[in-house]
C-alpha positions in Angstrom: 3.1 11.4 -0.7 3.0 7.6 -0.6 6.6 7.3 0.4 7.7 9.1 -2.8 9.0 12.2 -1.1 12.5 11.2 -2.3 11.4 12.0 -5.9 10.4 15.6 -5.0 12.9 18.4 -5.4 12.2 19.9 -1.9 15.3 22.2 -2.1 14.0 24.0 -5.3 12.8 27.5 -4.7 9.5 26.8 -6.6 7.8 24.1 -8.6 4.1 23.4 -9.5 2.3 22.1 -6.5 5.0 22.8 -3.9 2.7 24.7 -1.5 0.1 21.9 -1.7 2.7 19.2 -1.0 4.2 21.1 1.9 0.8 21.6 3.4 -0.1 17.9 3.0 3.3 16.9 4.5 2.7 19.2 7.5 -0.8 17.8 8.1 0.3 14.2 7.7 -3.1 13.3 6.2 -1.8 11.3 3.3 -1.8 7.5 2.9 1.4 5.4 2.8 2.4 2.7 0.3 2.5 -0.8 1.8 2.8 -4.3 0.4 0.0 -6.8 0.9 0.7 -10.6 0.9 -2.5 -12.6 0.4 -2.8 -15.3 3.0 -5.8 -16.9 1.3 -6.5 -18.0 -2.2 -7.1 -15.1 -4.6 -5.4 -12.4 -6.6 -5.7 -8.8 -5.6 -6.3 -6.3 -8.4 -6.0 -2.5 -8.7 -8.8 -0.5 -7.2 -9.9 -3.2 -4.7 -10.8 -1.8 -1.3 -8.6 -2.8 1.6 -10.6 -3.3 4.9 -9.4 -3.3 8.4 -10.4 -5.7 11.2 -13.5 -3.6 11.9 -14.6 -3.9 8.2 -14.0 -0.2 7.5 -12.1 0.8 4.4 -8.5 1.7 5.2 -7.1 1.9 1.7 -7.0 0.9 -1.9 -4.9 -1.5 -3.9 -2.9 0.3 -6.5 -1.6 -2.8 -8.3 -1.8 -6.6 -7.7 -0.9 -9.9 -9.3 0.0 -13.5 -8.7 3.7 -13.9 -7.6 5.2 -16.8 -9.6 8.0 -16.9 -7.0 5.9 -16.9 -3.9 2.9 -18.7 -5.6 0.5 -16.4 -3.8 -1.2 -13.0 -4.5 0.7 -9.8 -3.8 -0.3 -6.2 -4.1 0.8 -2.6 -3.4 -1.7 -0.5 -1.7 -2.2 3.0 -0.3 -3.2 2.6 3.3 -4.1 4.9 6.2 -1.3 6.0 8.4 -2.5 3.9 11.4 -1.7 0.7 9.6 1.5 -1.1 10.6 3.6 -3.9 9.2 2.2 -7.3 10.3 -1.4 -6.1 10.5 -4.0 -8.5 9.2 -6.4 -6.9 6.6 -8.8 -8.1 4.0 -9.1 -7.2 0.3 -12.5 -6.9 -1.3 -12.0 -8.8 -4.6 -15.2 -8.6 -6.5 -17.3 -9.0 -3.4 -15.2 -11.8 -1.9 -13.0 -11.2 1.1 -9.3 -12.1 0.6 -7.3 -12.2 3.8 -3.9 -10.5 3.6 -0.9 -9.4 5.7 0.7 -6.0 5.6 4.3 -6.3 4.6 7.2 -4.0 3.7 8.2 -4.4 0.0 10.1 -6.0 -1.7 8.2 -9.3 -1.4 11.2 -11.5 -2.3 14.6 -11.2 -0.8 16.8 -9.3 -3.3 20.2 -10.5 -2.0 21.7 -13.4 -0.2 23.1 -12.6 3.2 
């Protein structure tokens, strides 16, 4: 699902994969999309493993780059459902541990309040 359920035509009578998606939704065994904000020096990249505090893999980076606005690494990642906003994680970038914080996208404020 990855928080993309809004893009699925749930009200349609039938579509390819509907049964599989409904079963997955009922089991709640899918990962969720979260943002990662690097707190150390480094740039997260796609397919890098995301590790929890215990060193176990809890997800995978789907895309990452250097934010020119924030001047630090940012990424989107699919993370296990137990992960929450504000959690400290590490990203395995080519064998080097990059500390990061779990955040809710967007990374930069989109409007002035």
